[in-house]
N, C-alpha and C positions, 0 to 999 in steps of 0.2 A: 778844487774842481779843475780837471784837465782842460787843455785847449780844445780837444774834441768835444768834451762835455759842454763847454761854453758855446761852441759853434752849433752843436745839436740843439741846445736849449734855445739859442737865438733864432733858429729856423723852425722851432716847434716840432722837432722830430719825435714821433710818438713811441720810439723804441729806445731802450737804454743803450748806452755805448757798450756796456758789458755784453748785452745780448747781441748787438750788432757784430761784435768780434767773436763771441764764443758759441753762438748757436750753430748746430750742424746745418749744412747748406739747405737741406730740404725744409727744416723748420724756419730757417732764416727767410727763404723765399715765400713760404706760406704766410709768415708774419707780415712780410712786405705787401703781399697781395690783399691783406685786409684793410689797407689804408689807401686813400687817394693822395699820393705823394707828388709834390712838384718836382720838376727836373732838378732844381737846386737841392732839394732834400735828398733825392735819389743819388745825386752826384756826391754829396757829402757822406751819405751812408756807405757808398762804394769805397770812397777814400778812407773812411774810418776803418772799414773791414780790412782793406788791403794793408793799411799801416799796422793795424792790430795783429794781423796774421804774420806780417814781416817781423814785428817785435818778438812774437812768440818763437818764430823760427831763429831769429838772431840770438835769442836768449839760451839756445841749446847747442852751442858750437862744440862743447865737450862730447856730447853724444855723437855728433857727426864725425868728429875726429876719431872716436873710439870705433865706430862702424868702419871707417876707412882703414884704420889700423888692422882690424880683424880681417877685412877682405884682403888686404895686402899680405897679411900673414899666411892665409890659407891659399891665396891665388898667386902670390908673388914669391918673395924671397924666403918665406918660411916653408915653402913647399918641399924642399930637399930634406928637411928634418923629419918630415912625416912619411917620406917615400919608403922607408924600411918596414913599415907596419903592414 
């Protein structure tokens, strides 16, 4: 069990950590609205979602590097090699 799962369980958060992180924003907000959550629960849920989204973002640096390389190729130094076409 992860640290976030332990904290969510301790505060009786009625939504799984997986759902907190992965639900699309509309479904996430709709799910939250179904419960009468305390400030402590809401704060923890927001923290879990933020950290979870950051982990997903941090886990894909290769894709970001690739996108930057492609942009640089077409907009920067690779431009001259395509100008004759």
